[in-house]
DRENTORKOL-3810 file (N, C-alpha, C; in nm, 4 decimals):
REM DRENTORKOL-3810
@n.u->0.2289; n.v->2.0261; n.w->1.5081; ca.u->0.1456; ca.v->1.9081; ca.w->1.5087; c.u->0.2083; c.v->1.8060; c.w->1.6041
@n.u->0.1281; n.v->1.7556; n.w->1.6968; ca.u->0.1820; ca.v->1.6565; ca.w->1.7898; c.u->0.1689; c.v->1.5152; c.w->1.7320
@n.u->0.2209; n.v->1.4191; n.w->1.8042; ca.u->0.2253; ca.v->1.2804; ca.w->1.7553; c.u->0.0862; c.v->1.2255; c.w->1.7250
@n.u->-0.0099; n.v->1.2502; n.w->1.8135; ca.u->-0.1455; ca.v->1.1992; ca.w->1.7946; c.u->-0.2089; c.v->1.2573; c.w->1.6689
@n.u->-0.1924; n.v->1.3872; n.w->1.6491; ca.u->-0.2475; ca.v->1.4514; ca.w->1.5295; c.u->-0.1814; c.v->1.3977; c.w->1.4027
@n.u->-0.0512; n.v->1.3742; n.w->1.4086; ca.u->0.0205; ca.v->1.3225; ca.w->1.2920; c.u->-0.0268; c.v->1.1818; c.w->1.2570
@n.u->-0.0441; n.v->1.0964; n.w->1.3567; ca.u->-0.0927; ca.v->0.9605; ca.w->1.3322; c.u->-0.2322; c.v->0.9646; c.w->1.2714
@n.u->-0.3179; n.v->1.0505; n.w->1.3231; ca.u->-0.4535; ca.v->1.0614; ca.w->1.2694; c.u->-0.4524; c.v->1.1107; c.w->1.1250
@n.u->-0.3665; n.v->1.2058; n.w->1.0942; ca.u->-0.3598; ca.v->1.2556; ca.w->0.9561; c.u->-0.3094; c.v->1.1464; c.w->0.8609
@n.u->-0.2184; n.v->1.0608; n.w->0.9085; ca.u->-0.1710; ca.v->0.9498; ca.w->0.8258; c.u->-0.2820; c.v->0.8480; c.w->0.7999
@n.u->-0.3656; n.v->0.8248; n.w->0.8991; ca.u->-0.4767; ca.v->0.7304; ca.w->0.8831; c.u->-0.5771; c.v->0.7787; c.w->0.7794
@n.u->-0.5922; n.v->0.9095; n.w->0.7667; ca.u->-0.6910; ca.v->0.9660; ca.w->0.6756; c.u->-0.6389; c.v->0.9828; c.w->0.5333
@n.u->-0.5108; n.v->0.9616; n.w->0.5110; ca.u->-0.4543; ca.v->0.9797; ca.w->0.3777; c.u->-0.4955; c.v->0.8642; c.w->0.2871
@n.u->-0.5477; n.v->0.8978; n.w->0.1700; ca.u->-0.5849; ca.v->0.7923; ca.w->0.0755; c.u->-0.4621; c.v->0.7399; c.w->0.0013
@n.u->-0.4766; n.v->0.6231; n.w->-0.0555; ca.u->-0.3700; ca.v->0.5735; ca.w->-0.1423; c.u->-0.2695; c.v->0.4854; c.w->-0.0726
@n.u->-0.1472; n.v->0.4961; n.w->-0.1205; ca.u->-0.0410; ca.v->0.4068; ca.w->-0.0762; c.u->0.0898; c.v->0.4842; c.w->-0.0681
@n.u->0.1923; n.v->0.4192; n.w->-0.0146; ca.u->0.3264; ca.v->0.4770; ca.w->-0.0068; c.u->0.4163; c.v->0.4018; c.w->-0.1036
@n.u->0.5017; n.v->0.4740; n.w->-0.1713; ca.u->0.6004; ca.v->0.4094; ca.w->-0.2574; c.u->0.7123; c.v->0.3496; c.w->-0.1736
@n.u->0.7495; n.v->0.4211; n.w->-0.0678; ca.u->0.8607; ca.v->0.3795; ca.w->0.0182; c.u->0.8212; c.v->0.4010; c.w->0.1637
@n.u->0.8425; n.v->0.2990; n.w->0.2466; ca.u->0.8226; ca.v->0.3104; ca.w->0.3909; c.u->0.9574; c.v->0.2839; c.w->0.4559
@n.u->1.0038; n.v->0.3801; n.w->0.5356; ca.u->1.1342; ca.v->0.3708; ca.w->0.6010; c.u->1.1102; c.v->0.3582; c.w->0.7504
@n.u->1.1711; n.v->0.2589; n.w->0.8113; ca.u->1.1583; ca.v->0.2381; ca.w->0.9551; c.u->1.2894; c.v->0.2792; c.w->1.0193
@n.u->1.2844; n.v->0.3856; n.w->1.0970; ca.u->1.4027; ca.v->0.4366; ca.w->1.1658; c.u->1.4460; c.v->0.5709; c.w->1.1109
@n.u->1.4454; n.v->0.6711; n.w->1.1975; ca.u->1.4803; ca.v->0.8069; ca.w->1.1568; c.u->1.6201; c.v->0.8465; c.w->1.1970
@n.u->1.7122; n.v->0.7521; n.w->1.1929; ca.u->1.8519; ca.v->0.7853; ca.w->1.2191; c.u->1.9145; c.v->0.8480; c.w->1.0957
@n.u->2.0454; n.v->0.8543; n.w->1.0938; ca.u->2.1171; ca.v->0.9192; ca.w->0.9843; c.u->2.0842; c.v->0.8548; c.w->0.8499
@n.u->2.0846; n.v->0.7243; n.w->0.8440; ca.u->2.0569; ca.v->0.6560; ca.w->0.7178; c.u->1.9108; c.v->0.6700; c.w->0.6777
@n.u->1.8204; n.v->0.6493; n.w->0.7723; ca.u->1.6776; ca.v->0.6607; ca.w->0.7421; c.u->1.6391; c.v->0.7990; c.w->0.6940
@n.u->1.6916; n.v->0.9025; n.w->0.7594; ca.u->1.6626; ca.v->1.0390; ca.w->0.7163; c.u->1.7187; c.v->1.0662; c.w->0.5781
@n.u->1.8386; n.v->1.0173; n.w->0.5522; ca.u->1.8990; ca.v->1.0367; ca.w->0.4203; c.u->1.8176; c.v->0.9713; c.w->0.3104
@n.u->1.7720; n.v->0.8493; n.w->0.3359; ca.u->1.6899; ca.v->0.7777; ca.w->0.2381; c.u->1.5567; c.v->0.8501; c.w->0.2178
@n.u->1.4975; n.v->0.8991; n.w->0.3263; ca.u->1.3697; ca.v->0.9705; ca.w->0.3161; c.u->1.3828; c.v->1.0979; c.w->0.2332
@n.u->1.4862; n.v->1.1751; n.w->0.2585; ca.u->1.5076; ca.v->1.2988; ca.w->0.1824; c.u->1.5303; c.v->1.2675; c.w->0.0351
@n.u->1.6134; n.v->1.1697; n.w->0.0088; ca.u->1.6448; ca.v->1.1340; ca.w->-0.1300; c.u->1.5209; c.v->1.0844; c.w->-0.2043
@n.u->1.4448; n.v->0.9952; n.w->-0.1427; ca.u->1.3274; ca.v->0.9408; ca.w->-0.2116; c.u->1.2188; c.v->1.0467; c.w->-0.2303
@n.u->1.1970; n.v->1.1312; n.w->-0.1299; ca.u->1.0972; ca.v->1.2380; ca.w->-0.1436; c.u->1.1385; c.v->1.3388; c.w->-0.2502
@n.u->1.2674; n.v->1.3701; n.w->-0.2570; ca.u->1.3144; ca.v->1.4661; ca.w->-0.3573; c.u->1.3022; c.v->1.4103; c.w->-0.4992
@n.u->1.2950; n.v->1.2782; n.w->-0.5115; ca.u->1.2767; ca.v->1.2156; ca.w->-0.6431; c.u->1.1295; c.v->1.1929; c.w->-0.6757
@n.u->1.0416; n.v->1.2397; n.w->-0.5876; ca.u->0.8987; ca.v->1.2330; ca.w->-0.6160; c.u->0.8257; c.v->1.1115; c.w->-0.5636
@n.u->0.8930; n.v->1.0265; n.w->-0.4870; ca.u->0.8268; ca.v->0.9095; ca.w->-0.4299; c.u->0.7449; c.v->0.9505; c.w->-0.3083
@n.u->0.6285; n.v->0.8882; n.w->-0.2925; ca.u->0.5483; ca.v->0.9108; ca.w->-0.1715; c.u->0.6182; c.v->0.8351; c.w->-0.0590
@n.u->0.6741; n.v->0.9081; n.w->0.0356; ca.u->0.7653; ca.v->0.8520; ca.w->0.1354; c.u->0.7070; c.v->0.8646; c.w->0.2751
@n.u->0.7083; n.v->0.7549; n.w->0.3496; ca.u->0.6652; ca.v->0.7541; ca.w->0.4891; c.u->0.7839; c.v->0.7132; c.w->0.5745
@n.u->0.8188; n.v->0.7970; n.w->0.6716; ca.u->0.9284; ca.v->0.7690; ca.w->0.7645; c.u->0.8690; c.v->0.7452; c.w->0.9025
@n.u->0.8956; n.v->0.6284; n.w->0.9594; ca.u->0.8456; ca.v->0.5927; ca.w->1.0921; c.u->0.9613; c.v->0.5936; c.w->1.1913
@n.u->0.9411; n.v->0.6612; n.w->1.3032; ca.u->1.0444; ca.v->0.6696; ca.w->1.4070; c.u->0.9771; c.v->0.6579; c.w->1.5428
@n.u->1.0335; n.v->0.5778; n.w->1.6297; ca.u->0.9750; ca.v->0.5556; ca.w->1.7617; c.u->0.9896; c.v->0.6774; c.w->1.8521
@n.u->1.1037; n.v->0.7426; n.w->1.8446; ca.u->1.1315; ca.v->0.8580; ca.w->1.9304; c.u->1.1624; c.v->0.9784; c.w->1.8434
@n.u->1.2372; n.v->1.0730; n.w->1.8982; ca.u->1.2814; ca.v->1.1887; ca.w->1.8211; c.u->1.3846; c.v->1.1420; c.w->1.7188
@n.u->1.4006; n.v->1.2159; n.w->1.6099; ca.u->1.4937; ca.v->1.1763; ca.w->1.5047; c.u->1.6370; c.v->1.1755; c.w->1.5556
@n.u->1.7127; n.v->1.0768; n.w->1.5119; ca.u->1.8539; ca.v->1.0588; ca.w->1.5470; c.u->1.8741; c.v->1.0436; c.w->1.6974
@n.u->1.7770; n.v->0.9854; n.w->1.7648; ca.u->1.7884; ca.v->0.9670; ca.w->1.9090; c.u->1.8448; c.v->0.8297; c.w->1.9448
@n.u->1.8278; n.v->0.7325; n.w->1.8596; ca.u->1.8717; ca.v->0.5962; ca.w->1.8890; c.u->2.0189; c.v->0.5761; c.w->1.8624
@n.u->2.0492; n.v->0.4800; n.w->1.7780; ca.u->2.1876; ca.v->0.4440; ca.w->1.7480; c.u->2.2673; c.v->0.5615; c.w->1.6943
@n.u->2.2062; n.v->0.6444; n.w->1.6107; ca.u->2.2790; ca.v->0.7577; ca.w->1.5517; c.u->2.3337; c.v->0.8524; c.w->1.6579
@n.u->2.2644; n.v->0.8657; n.w->1.7687; ca.u->2.3104; ca.v->0.9592; ca.w->1.8720; c.u->2.4229; c.v->0.9009; c.w->1.9569
@n.u->2.4439; n.v->0.7692; n.w->1.9493; ca.u->2.5436; ca.v->0.7056; ca.w->2.0350; c.u->2.6621; c.v->0.6475; c.w->1.9590
@n.u->2.6624; n.v->0.6614; n.w->1.8289; ca.u->2.7727; ca.v->0.6017; ca.w->1.7532; c.u->2.8802; c.v->0.7054; c.w->1.7243
@n.u->2.8815; n.v->0.7597; n.w->1.6043; ca.u->2.9888; ca.v->0.8521; ca.w->1.5664; c.u->2.9557; c.v->0.9975; c.w->1.5943
@n.u->2.8332; n.v->1.0253; n.w->1.6338; ca.u->2.7866; ca.v->1.1626; ca.w->1.6564; c.u->2.7891; c.v->1.2452; c.w->1.5282
@n.u->2.7912; n.v->1.1783; n.w->1.4129; ca.u->2.7941; ca.v->1.2476; ca.w->1.2846; c.u->2.6689; c.v->1.2140; c.w->1.2052
@n.u->2.6224; n.v->1.3105; n.w->1.1290; ca.u->2.5147; ca.v->1.2869; ca.w->1.0340; c.u->2.5791; c.v->1.2765; c.w->0.8970
@n.u->2.5652; n.v->1.1631; n.w->0.8336; ca.u->2.6258; ca.v->1.1411; ca.w->0.7022; c.u->2.5245; c.v->1.1747; c.w->0.5942
@n.u->2.5717; n.v->1.2235; n.w->0.4802; ca.u->2.4755; ca.v->1.2527; ca.w->0.3749; c.u->2.5300; c.v->1.3006; c.w->0.2509
END
């Protein structure tokens, strides 16, 4: 699924999100996995590819 298709599918989803996370770096991904695994309706928003921003230029480690 490409970005355009994903955005369109999000627009068509009824209801609401329990948690909205902005940023798919190490912390954002960790929070998204944890909240989704606990049953929360979780939306993760990322401008680029995951872990491409600060996470890719800091410690080069994924914490979790």
